[in-house]
N, C-alpha and C positions, 0 to 999 in steps of 0.2 A: 328542564330548560331549554330556554329561548332558543329562538331561529338564528340570530348571531351567535350565541354559544355556543352553540352545536358543530356551525360552521368550523369557529376558530378552534375548538377541538379535534376538527378534521386538520383541517390546514397544520396544524401543528403534528401531528401525528405524520402526516404525508414529509412535510420536512426533514424530522428526525429519521424516519424511513429511508429517506433515499441521501442524507450527508452522511449519515452515518453507514451506507454499502457502497459511495464512491468516492473516490480517491481526488482530492485536489489539482488544478492542472500543476501545480510548482511543489506536488509531492508524491512520491512511488514506495511503495515497501519491495524490500527483497526477505523474503523467507528462506533459511538454510536448513531444512534436514539431515544431521547423521544419523545411519542406519549401520547395521551388522554389517552389510555387504556393500549399499550403495549409499550416494548421497544427492538430496536434490537441492537446486536451487531457485527459486522461482521471481520471479522480478513480476510486480502490478502495479502497474500505471494508467492514469486516466488517458482516453481514446484524445482527446485534444492536445496531449503534450509527445503522442508517440509518434506523431508524423517523423518527428525531430531524428528518431531512430533508424529510419530507412533513408538510404545514399539514393538523392535524386526522388523525392518524393514527388506525385502529382498534387494539385492544388488545388486536392479536393478533400474532407475532415472523413475521418475512418470511421464509417458506419455500418453497417450489418448487409446492406446491399453491395456493399463496393469493395467489403473484407477481403474475400475469396478472388474477384475478378482482378482486383487493383491493388492491395496491398498486402496479400498473405507471402506472395515469392518474394516480395522488397522486404518485407521482415523477417524469414527465413536467409537470406543472404546473408545480411547485418548481426543476425542474430551472433555469430559465433564471438564478433568483437568487444558484445556491448560487455558480458561477464567474463571475468578471469579467475581462476582458481590455480595457484601452486602451493608446491611443500617442497621447502627448503630451495625456496628460487625456481623449481623446476615448473615449467607449468602440465597444467594435468589437460585432457582433452575430454571434453563430452561424450559418453556413450551415443546420449539424443536430444534433439530440442525441438521442442515444438512452440509455436503460438498461434493463442486463439483467443477470441473476444470472451470478457470474463463479468458476468453482474452485463448491470446494462449501458455503462459508463466505461467502462476499464477495458484494457488490454492487459494477456499474462504471455510471459514468457517461460518456458518452465525445459530447465536443465536437468539432465541425470548424468551422473559421475560415477565412476569405480568409489568402492570406500578410499578416501584415503590413508596413506601408511602414515606412519609416527613420524613426526618433525614438525618444522615451523609450517602450521595452514596459514593461508590469506587470501582474503576475497577481496577482488576490486572490480567497483559496481561502475567499468569504466563509461558507461553509459552516458553517466554522470558529466562528463566532457561535452557532451553536445546538448546540455539544455540549459536555460536563461538562466541569467544571474538570480539567486535565490530558491533555487531547486535545491529539495531537501529530498535525502533517500535514507527511511527507518531500514536500520538493518534486525533481524532476528534471528537468532543462530539457535537452533532446539536441539537437544539428545534423547530419545523416545519422547515422554511427556514433560520434560522441563527445558525451559530455557535457559543458556547458558551463557549467553549473551549476548547483547544489543548495540546499538552504534547507533547514533542520528551522521548523516555524510552529507560532505556538498562537493561540488569542482575540484576547492583544495583538498579533501579529506576524503578521498574516494576506495582507499585500501586498508582492510581491517585484519588483525592477524591473531592467531592464538595457539598454542603450544598442543597438540595430540600425541598422548601419550602413546607406547608401546601396548598398553592393554587396551589399546579401540576405546579409552574414553579420557576425553578432555581434562589437562590437569590445572594448567594455567592459562588467564586471557587477557588479552590487550585490549584498552578502551571497553571495557564489557561489561557485565555484574557479578559478581563472584560467579564460582562453579556450584557453591548451594545457594541456590536463588532463595531467596526470602518467600514465604508464602504468600504476601502480598503482592509479587512480581507474579507467581504463577496464577493469580485471581487476576491479573490483568489481564490471561492472554485466555480466547476464544480459542477450543480446538474445533473445528470442522470438520467434522468426526465421514462426511460424505465424501466430500474429494480430498481430507489430509490435510486442511491447511491451516494456518496459526496466523491469526493478526490481532496486533494488538488493538483493543477498545478503545480505552482514554482517549486515544484524541479526535477519534471521528465523533463518538457521544459527546464527549465535550464541545465539541464545536454545532456539531446539533443543536444541543440545549441551549446554547449561548446563540444562535441562531434565532432558534425557536422564540424565543424570550420576549428577543425583541421586537419580533415581526408581530408577537401578539400586544407587547404595550401598544405598538403604533397601531395597530389597526383596531384596538380597546379605545383609545384618544381619539380614532378618529370616528370610531359608531357614537361615541359618547360626545363629541360634538356635532355630531351632525343629529343627531336627536333630541340636543337642546336647541338646537337652530330651530328646529323643525317646531318643536314644543311652543316658542315663542310665539305669544299672542301676536296679529299684526294691530298697528296703531291708524284709529279712524281720524 
């Protein structure tokens, strides 16, 4: 393998790895886990966009150096208003909320609720009202190891509902996948068993792959063009 080719492979791998683990500045993901006695709601978004979620944020980006001293308290104060959960119109208060840096470029809000009772369960990602135009949130609702619903949300479509049966399992959903999720959809979900988080892999992988291919083609054309000019004999 030639020296330029080795560099191309290395750069492509680094590009795919970085993009597959990072959120775009105009996209977030909200993951919901329904468990026998609890419900967890997790919001992950790019740090570059997270400043919008703090009231009167300082004019500096969120970083590992200033998170604890500058941003953590601001995010904790605004967190209760960013996500709302209700059953039959009655709001459920979270038992705990934690805010942490996630991966290398993201921020994570983690809400822990008691298990909702039977009824019409609604999730409202209110934080979308604070985001720029074109911002999208990908919502995934999981019960056990099965994804039972998913939805793409924006500021005009920030509420997702489902009917939760008395037997403590979901019965019907609105704007979601069928209760019996096809195997192809289940395969599209990666379960991070170390932390118990679920992320949809298709969007990030496809985006990373396209960017890597475009970069490789551009770099290959540049190297070929440069080599051709170097090999051209000079006229006397």
